[in-house]
SEVORO-488639 format. One record per residue (C-alpha): x, z, y; residue in three letters; residue number from 1. Coordinates in steps of 0.05 Angstrom, whole numbers, plus 5000, padded with zeros to 4 digits. Layout:
% residues N
BAVEX     u     w     v    r    k
BAVEX     X     Z     Y  Ala  NUM
...
//
This chain:
% residues 393
BAVEX     u     w     v    r    k
BAVEX  3253  1235  0759  Met    1
BAVEX  3200  1263  0806  Ser    2
BAVEX  3128  1265  0784  Arg    3
BAVEX  3074  1226  0821  Pro    4
BAVEX  3036  1267  0873  Ala    5
BAVEX  2970  1244  0843  Phe    6
BAVEX  2949  1226  0773  Asp    7
BAVEX  2890  1198  0734  Leu    8
BAVEX  2879  1264  0698  Ala    9
BAVEX  2866  1298  0764  Gly   10
BAVEX  2814  1247  0783  Ile   11
BAVEX  2778  1254  0717  Leu   12
BAVEX  2780  1331  0722  Arg   13
BAVEX  2748  1329  0790  Gln   14
BAVEX  2697  1273  0780  His   15
BAVEX  2693  1258  0706  Gly   16
BAVEX  2635  1304  0688  Asn   17
BAVEX  2593  1279  0746  Ala   18
BAVEX  2607  1208  0724  Tyr   19
BAVEX  2585  1223  0652  Arg   20
BAVEX  2519  1251  0677  Gln   21
BAVEX  2502  1191  0720  Ser   22
BAVEX  2531  1134  0678  His   23
BAVEX  2529  1110  0606  Arg   24
BAVEX  2596  1125  0573  Val   25
BAVEX  2614  1099  0503  Thr   26
BAVEX  2645  1143  0450  His   27
BAVEX  2712  1108  0458  Ala   28
BAVEX  2710  1118  0533  Gln   29
BAVEX  2692  1191  0526  Ser   30
BAVEX  2749  1203  0478  Arg   31
BAVEX  2798  1169  0525  Ala   32
BAVEX  2774  1210  0584  Met   33
BAVEX  2782  1275  0545  Asp   34
BAVEX  2851  1255  0521  Ala   35
BAVEX  2876  1239  0591  Val   36
BAVEX  2848  1304  0620  Val   37
BAVEX  2878  1347  0564  Asn   38
BAVEX  2945  1311  0560  Cys   39
BAVEX  3004  1358  0569  Arg   40
BAVEX  2960  1419  0581  Thr   41
BAVEX  2947  1482  0542  Ala   42
BAVEX  2887  1448  0511  Ala   43
BAVEX  2934  1411  0463  Leu   44
BAVEX  2983  1466  0451  Gly   45
BAVEX  3058  1458  0454  Gly   46
BAVEX  3123  1496  0446  His   47
BAVEX  3172  1540  0483  Val   48
BAVEX  3242  1514  0498  Glu   49
BAVEX  3303  1554  0518  Glu   50
BAVEX  3367  1530  0550  Cys   51
BAVEX  3428  1545  0508  Gly   52
BAVEX  3470  1555  0570  Gln   53
BAVEX  3429  1590  0624  Cys   54
BAVEX  3376  1620  0577  Ser   55
BAVEX  3319  1598  0622  Arg   56
BAVEX  3255  1579  0585  Thr   57
BAVEX  3198  1530  0596  Arg   58
BAVEX  3134  1511  0561  Ile   59
BAVEX  3126  1439  0540  Ser   60
BAVEX  3055  1420  0524  Tyr   61
BAVEX  3038  1365  0475  Asn   62
BAVEX  3019  1294  0495  Ser   63
BAVEX  2952  1264  0477  Cys   64
BAVEX  2985  1199  0452  Arg   65
BAVEX  2924  1160  0473  Asn   66
BAVEX  2943  1088  0489  Arg   67
BAVEX  2902  1088  0553  His   68
BAVEX  2938  1150  0581  Cys   69
BAVEX  2990  1133  0635  Pro   70
BAVEX  3032  1194  0617  Lys   71
BAVEX  3041  1176  0544  Cys   72
BAVEX  3064  1104  0546  Gln   73
BAVEX  3138  1112  0563  Ser   74
BAVEX  3154  1146  0496  Leu   75
BAVEX  3107  1101  0456  Ala   76
BAVEX  3139  1040  0489  Arg   77
BAVEX  3209  1063  0474  Ala   78
BAVEX  3194  1074  0400  Lys   79
BAVEX  3160  1006  0396  Trp   80
BAVEX  3219  0971  0430  Val   81
BAVEX  3267  1004  0382  Glu   82
BAVEX  3227  0977  0323  Ala   83
BAVEX  3228  0906  0353  Arg   84
BAVEX  3304  0906  0363  Lys   85
BAVEX  3318  0882  0293  Cys   86
BAVEX  3269  0824  0302  Glu   87
BAVEX  3304  0790  0361  Leu   88
BAVEX  3338  0723  0352  Leu   89
BAVEX  3398  0697  0392  Pro   90
BAVEX  3357  0644  0429  Val   91
BAVEX  3322  0635  0496  Glu   92
BAVEX  3254  0669  0499  Tyr   93
BAVEX  3191  0644  0535  Phe   94
BAVEX  3131  0679  0565  His   95
BAVEX  3064  0642  0562  Val   96
BAVEX  2999  0670  0591  Val   97
BAVEX  2930  0648  0568  Phe   98
BAVEX  2873  0664  0616  Thr   99
BAVEX  2799  0649  0612  Val  100
BAVEX  2748  0627  0665  Pro  101
BAVEX  2702  0678  0696  Glu  102
BAVEX  2643  0655  0653  Ala  103
BAVEX  2682  0671  0589  Val  104
BAVEX  2706  0737  0619  Ala  105
BAVEX  2633  0755  0632  Ala  106
BAVEX  2615  0740  0559  Ile  107
BAVEX  2674  0782  0537  Ala  108
BAVEX  2650  0839  0582  Phe  109
BAVEX  2585  0842  0541  His  110
BAVEX  2620  0828  0474  Asn  111
BAVEX  2691  0855  0482  Pro  112
BAVEX  2713  0864  0410  Glu  113
BAVEX  2684  0797  0387  Thr  114
BAVEX  2711  0755  0444  Val  115
BAVEX  2779  0789  0446  Tyr  116
BAVEX  2788  0773  0372  His  117
BAVEX  2770  0701  0389  Met  118
BAVEX  2821  0698  0444  Met  119
BAVEX  2876  0720  0397  Phe  120
BAVEX  2854  0670  0345  Arg  121
BAVEX  2848  0611  0393  Ala  122
BAVEX  2915  0628  0426  Thr  123
BAVEX  2953  0632  0360  Ala  124
BAVEX  2922  0568  0334  Gln  125
BAVEX  2938  0532  0400  Thr  126
BAVEX  3011  0551  0401  Leu  127
BAVEX  3022  0537  0327  Gln  128
BAVEX  2985  0470  0328  Thr  129
BAVEX  3022  0442  0389  Ile  130
BAVEX  3089  0468  0365  Ala  131
BAVEX  3081  0436  0297  Arg  132
BAVEX  3065  0368  0329  Asp  133
BAVEX  3126  0323  0322  Ser  134
BAVEX  3112  0297  0392  Lys  135
BAVEX  3129  0365  0420  His  136
BAVEX  3172  0411  0378  Leu  137
BAVEX  3156  0397  0305  Gly  138
BAVEX  3169  0468  0283  Ala  139
BAVEX  3135  0531  0259  Asp  140
BAVEX  3136  0587  0311  Leu  141
BAVEX  3139  0662  0308  Gly  142
BAVEX  3112  0702  0367  Phe  143
BAVEX  3071  0762  0388  Phe  144
BAVEX  3013  0767  0437  Ala  145
BAVEX  2992  0826  0481  Val  146
BAVEX  2921  0833  0508  Leu  147
BAVEX  2912  0856  0579  His  148
BAVEX  2841  0864  0605  Thr  149
BAVEX  2854  0881  0678  Trp  150
BAVEX  2877  0853  0744  Gly  151
BAVEX  2914  0894  0796  Gln  152
BAVEX  2848  0913  0828  Asn  153
BAVEX  2824  0942  0761  Leu  154
BAVEX  2769  0891  0753  Leu  155
BAVEX  2756  0858  0686  His  156
BAVEX  2806  0801  0676  His  157
BAVEX  2822  0790  0602  Pro  158
BAVEX  2884  0749  0586  His  159
BAVEX  2939  0745  0534  Leu  160
BAVEX  3014  0749  0545  His  161
BAVEX  3054  0714  0491  Cys  162
BAVEX  3129  0724  0479  Val  163
BAVEX  3158  0666  0440  Val  164
BAVEX  3228  0650  0416  Pro  165
BAVEX  3251  0582  0441  Gly  166
BAVEX  3245  0544  0376  Gly  167
BAVEX  3224  0550  0304  Gly  168
BAVEX  3235  0529  0232  Leu  169
BAVEX  3228  0457  0210  Ser  170
BAVEX  3169  0443  0163  Pro  171
BAVEX  3215  0445  0103  Asp  172
BAVEX  3247  0510  0127  Gly  173
BAVEX  3317  0481  0125  Gln  174
BAVEX  3332  0473  0199  Arg  175
BAVEX  3324  0512  0264  Trp  176
BAVEX  3294  0467  0317  Ile  177
BAVEX  3307  0490  0389  Ser  178
BAVEX  3265  0477  0450  Cys  179
BAVEX  3294  0441  0510  Leu  180
BAVEX  3332  0490  0555  Pro  181
BAVEX  3283  0522  0603  Gly  182
BAVEX  3223  0486  0574  Phe  183
BAVEX  3177  0508  0518  Phe  184
BAVEX  3113  0468  0510  Leu  185
BAVEX  3070  0429  0560  Pro  186
BAVEX  3020  0478  0590  Val  187
BAVEX  2967  0425  0604  Arg  188
BAVEX  2965  0406  0530  Val  189
BAVEX  2962  0480  0511  Leu  190
BAVEX  2906  0492  0561  Ser  191
BAVEX  2861  0437  0536  Arg  192
BAVEX  2868  0455  0463  Leu  193
BAVEX  2857  0529  0479  Phe  194
BAVEX  2794  0510  0517  Arg  195
BAVEX  2767  0469  0459  Arg  196
BAVEX  2783  0521  0406  Leu  197
BAVEX  2754  0580  0444  Leu  198
BAVEX  2690  0545  0463  Thr  199
BAVEX  2681  0524  0391  Glu  200
BAVEX  2689  0596  0368  Leu  201
BAVEX  2640  0620  0420  Leu  202
BAVEX  2588  0569  0398  Glu  203
BAVEX  2597  0588  0325  Ala  204
BAVEX  2588  0661  0342  Ala  205
BAVEX  2525  0645  0382  Phe  206
BAVEX  2495  0607  0323  Arg  207
BAVEX  2508  0667  0277  Lys  208
BAVEX  2476  0715  0326  Gly  209
BAVEX  2541  0752  0338  Glu  210
BAVEX  2537  0751  0415  Leu  211
BAVEX  2495  0798  0456  Arg  212
BAVEX  2474  0787  0529  Phe  213
BAVEX  2438  0830  0580  Ser  214
BAVEX  2429  0837  0655  Gly  215
BAVEX  2455  0777  0693  Thr  216
BAVEX  2473  0742  0628  Leu  217
BAVEX  2406  0751  0594  Ser  218
BAVEX  2390  0678  0606  Glu  219
BAVEX  2445  0659  0557  Leu  220
BAVEX  2402  0684  0500  Thr  221
BAVEX  2367  0617  0504  Arg  222
BAVEX  2403  0563  0464  Pro  223
BAVEX  2394  0511  0519  Ala  224
BAVEX  2425  0557  0572  Ser  225
BAVEX  2483  0576  0527  Phe  226
BAVEX  2496  0502  0512  His  227
BAVEX  2496  0486  0586  Asp  228
BAVEX  2546  0542  0598  Cys  229
BAVEX  2593  0515  0545  Met  230
BAVEX  2586  0445  0573  Thr  231
BAVEX  2607  0469  0642  Lys  232
BAVEX  2666  0507  0613  Leu  233
BAVEX  2691  0444  0578  Arg  234
BAVEX  2690  0407  0644  Ser  235
BAVEX  2735  0459  0678  Gln  236
BAVEX  2811  0462  0675  Glu  237
BAVEX  2831  0528  0642  Trp  238
BAVEX  2893  0564  0666  Val  239
BAVEX  2950  0570  0617  Val  240
BAVEX  3018  0580  0650  Tyr  241
BAVEX  3089  0593  0629  Ala  242
BAVEX  3129  0644  0668  Lys  243
BAVEX  3204  0632  0679  Pro  244
BAVEX  3240  0640  0612  Pro  245
BAVEX  3270  0708  0598  Phe  246
BAVEX  3338  0683  0576  Gly  247
BAVEX  3368  0715  0515  Gly  248
BAVEX  3348  0776  0474  Pro  249
BAVEX  3376  0826  0524  Arg  250
BAVEX  3327  0803  0577  Gln  251
BAVEX  3270  0804  0527  Val  252
BAVEX  3284  0875  0509  Leu  253
BAVEX  3284  0895  0582  Glu  254
BAVEX  3216  0861  0589  Tyr  255
BAVEX  3187  0894  0528  Leu  256
BAVEX  3211  0961  0553  Gly  257
BAVEX  3167  0960  0614  Arg  258
BAVEX  3109  0915  0598  Tyr  259
BAVEX  3078  0916  0528  Thr  260
BAVEX  3050  0987  0533  His  261
BAVEX  3027  0982  0605  Arg  262
BAVEX  2961  1016  0622  Thr  263
BAVEX  2909  0990  0671  Ala  264
BAVEX  2937  1036  0725  Leu  265
BAVEX  3001  1076  0728  Ser  266
BAVEX  3000  1143  0764  Asn  267
BAVEX  3055  1117  0810  Glu  268
BAVEX  3004  1070  0842  Arg  269
BAVEX  2958  1126  0864  Leu  270
BAVEX  2966  1142  0938  Leu  271
BAVEX  2912  1192  0955  Asp  272
BAVEX  2851  1229  0927  Ile  273
BAVEX  2806  1261  0978  Arg  274
BAVEX  2732  1267  0999  Asp  275
BAVEX  2711  1235  0933  Gly  276
BAVEX  2751  1172  0945  Arg  277
BAVEX  2813  1144  0910  Val  278
BAVEX  2866  1103  0944  Thr  279
BAVEX  2916  1062  0905  Phe  280
BAVEX  2966  1005  0912  Gln  281
BAVEX  2954  0935  0885  Trp  282
BAVEX  2979  0864  0891  Lys  283
BAVEX  2936  0803  0901  Asp  284
BAVEX  2969  0750  0858  Tyr  285
BAVEX  2921  0697  0884  Arg  286
BAVEX  2949  0703  0955  Ser  287
BAVEX  3010  0666  0980  Lys  288
BAVEX  3051  0730  0985  Asp  289
BAVEX  3041  0753  0914  Lys  290
BAVEX  3092  0809  0917  Gln  291
BAVEX  3064  0843  0979  Lys  292
BAVEX  3032  0911  0963  Ser  293
BAVEX  2962  0923  0988  Arg  294
BAVEX  2920  0986  0991  Val  295
BAVEX  2850  0994  0963  Met  296
BAVEX  2803  1054  0970  Thr  297
BAVEX  2744  1064  0923  Leu  298
BAVEX  2691  1116  0913  Glu  299
BAVEX  2712  1160  0854  Ser  300
BAVEX  2654  1136  0811  Ala  301
BAVEX  2672  1063  0822  Glu  302
BAVEX  2746  1078  0808  Phe  303
BAVEX  2727  1112  0742  Ile  304
BAVEX  2680  1055  0724  Arg  305
BAVEX  2736  1005  0733  Arg  306
BAVEX  2785  1046  0693  Phe  307
BAVEX  2736  1052  0635  Leu  308
BAVEX  2726  0977  0633  Leu  309
BAVEX  2794  0974  0599  His  310
BAVEX  2783  1025  0543  Ile  311
BAVEX  2789  0984  0480  Leu  312
BAVEX  2747  0997  0418  Pro  313
BAVEX  2777  1047  0371  Arg  314
BAVEX  2825  1014  0321  Gly  315
BAVEX  2829  0949  0360  Phe  316
BAVEX  2900  0920  0358  Gln  317
BAVEX  2921  0897  0426  Arg  318
BAVEX  2990  0873  0403  Ile  319
BAVEX  2990  0822  0346  Arg  320
BAVEX  3043  0782  0310  Phe  321
BAVEX  3036  0710  0286  Phe  322
BAVEX  3072  0656  0248  Gly  323
BAVEX  3143  0673  0228  Leu  324
BAVEX  3133  0743  0257  Leu  325
BAVEX  3068  0758  0219  Ser  326
BAVEX  3071  0822  0178  Asn  327
BAVEX  3074  0785  0111  Arg  328
BAVEX  3127  0734  0131  Ala  329
BAVEX  3170  0772  0181  Arg  330
BAVEX  3225  0800  0137  Lys  331
BAVEX  3240  0736  0097  Ile  332
BAVEX  3230  0687  0154  Gln  333
BAVEX  3273  0724  0204  Leu  334
BAVEX  3330  0727  0154  Gln  335
BAVEX  3323  0652  0144  Arg  336
BAVEX  3325  0640  0219  Cys  337
BAVEX  3387  0682  0228  Arg  338
BAVEX  3422  0646  0172  Thr  339
BAVEX  3406  0578  0203  Leu  340
BAVEX  3426  0602  0272  Leu  341
BAVEX  3492  0629  0243  Gln  342
BAVEX  3492  0688  0290  Gln  343
BAVEX  3476  0761  0277  Pro  344
BAVEX  3425  0800  0317  Val  345
BAVEX  3456  0837  0375  Leu  346
BAVEX  3456  0913  0375  Glu  347
BAVEX  3421  0920  0442  Leu  348
BAVEX  3407  0994  0443  Leu  349
BAVEX  3438  1054  0408  Pro  350
BAVEX  3394  1079  0351  Ala  351
BAVEX  3367  1147  0374  Pro  352
BAVEX  3359  1198  0319  Glu  353
BAVEX  3311  1243  0356  Gln  354
BAVEX  3244  1225  0387  Phe  355
BAVEX  3262  1253  0456  Gln  356
BAVEX  3323  1208  0460  Glu  357
BAVEX  3279  1146  0460  His  358
BAVEX  3261  1165  0531  Phe  359
BAVEX  3332  1159  0558  Thr  360
BAVEX  3344  1083  0553  Pro  361
BAVEX  3281  1069  0594  Leu  362
BAVEX  3286  1123  0648  Thr  363
BAVEX  3360  1143  0652  Ala  364
BAVEX  3336  1215  0644  Glu  365
BAVEX  3344  1259  0584  Ser  366
BAVEX  3285  1302  0562  Leu  367
BAVEX  3335  1351  0531  Arg  368
BAVEX  3375  1367  0594  Arg  369
BAVEX  3359  1435  0624  Cys  370
BAVEX  3319  1425  0689  Pro  371
BAVEX  3345  1491  0716  Phe  372
BAVEX  3421  1488  0709  Cys  373
BAVEX  3427  1414  0694  Gly  374
BAVEX  3482  1425  0642  Asn  375
BAVEX  3452  1459  0581  Gly  376
BAVEX  3405  1430  0529  Ser  377
BAVEX  3335  1455  0516  Met  378
BAVEX  3322  1480  0445  Val  379
BAVEX  3254  1494  0416  Arg  380
BAVEX  3244  1568  0401  Thr  381
BAVEX  3169  1580  0391  Ala  382
BAVEX  3102  1546  0385  Leu  383
BAVEX  3044  1551  0434  Val  384
BAVEX  2975  1545  0403  Tyr  385
BAVEX  2921  1502  0434  Ala  386
BAVEX  2873  1534  0482  Val  387
BAVEX  2812  1489  0492  Pro  388
BAVEX  2795  1474  0564  His  389
BAVEX  2728  1506  0584  Pro  390
BAVEX  2702  1439  0609  Asp  391
BAVEX  2724  1398  0549  Ser  392
BAVEX  2669  1367  0508  Ser  393
//
């Protein structure tokens, strides 16, 4: 697997210090920038590996393991997918996306942690309420939601992706109730309840003084202006949509393997870095030809600014589990579901014993194979101590 010609770390090495001097950078953003720059370099140390067949050696530097680093997500993703394997059910799975209007996204920009928590809460309550309604499904759901804060152009676009099994437990817990084939829940009903719940949460937070506004939103500090904003939001149709169903658990696992730990920009999308400008690929999903790749060029400072928009607060959980899959209920409820479905969970992937082998199912490439002779296996022989980068803060 060839490495991308350009990477985010290179952009931050060239232009990161200048950006820090001319822009306000939060502690979380600064930590992420340092992690990306130092990832897989001598600054983090590493180890020496030797091929057991050709005796060639190489130095493997440690990864930063920061969730915003494009280099680190493949291994983190593979480990997470392996942990999810035992939670899959032999049913059809659905993918539901909850988005918010631009006015809500602007409020979230000024109050990210507060509003992102609200989005999770409103989304979970919406799905559970509609699913429990006997007019629709009449069952208790189990699902997880993933927060994405970006669009393909790297601008701020917060939305939640939910992966939901096609059915749930009856209120008495004695039956598995399945969705109709290919249909989960009516998106218009989901949209309107989500709109009501999230605007109510925003209003409650405003009354408690939990929201902060500045710049173009400073007018919202006035109760009358904030009330007008909420009134306008309630008159709009919010976008909640269901993507085509995944199918069974094999398709879900394939989806999880490439999507849940996605970063705002992968290194593969970077096309050129020169003269203080960054060129990258993107897709405009609002156009008719949604799959057509486009090219965008930004000044390095604007590119870094857009990347930093998506650095989450430290400790913020961007993947959350609800209902039957919540941490407290998961083990017992999943066993009950399997018993009612009368079918065991499929063994979808081999259980790797070593961390490096998690990489193979996703990339078809082994991290242990010797890159020189292609036949032998690399074995760790010595440690390499960290050497701080002279420009690291």
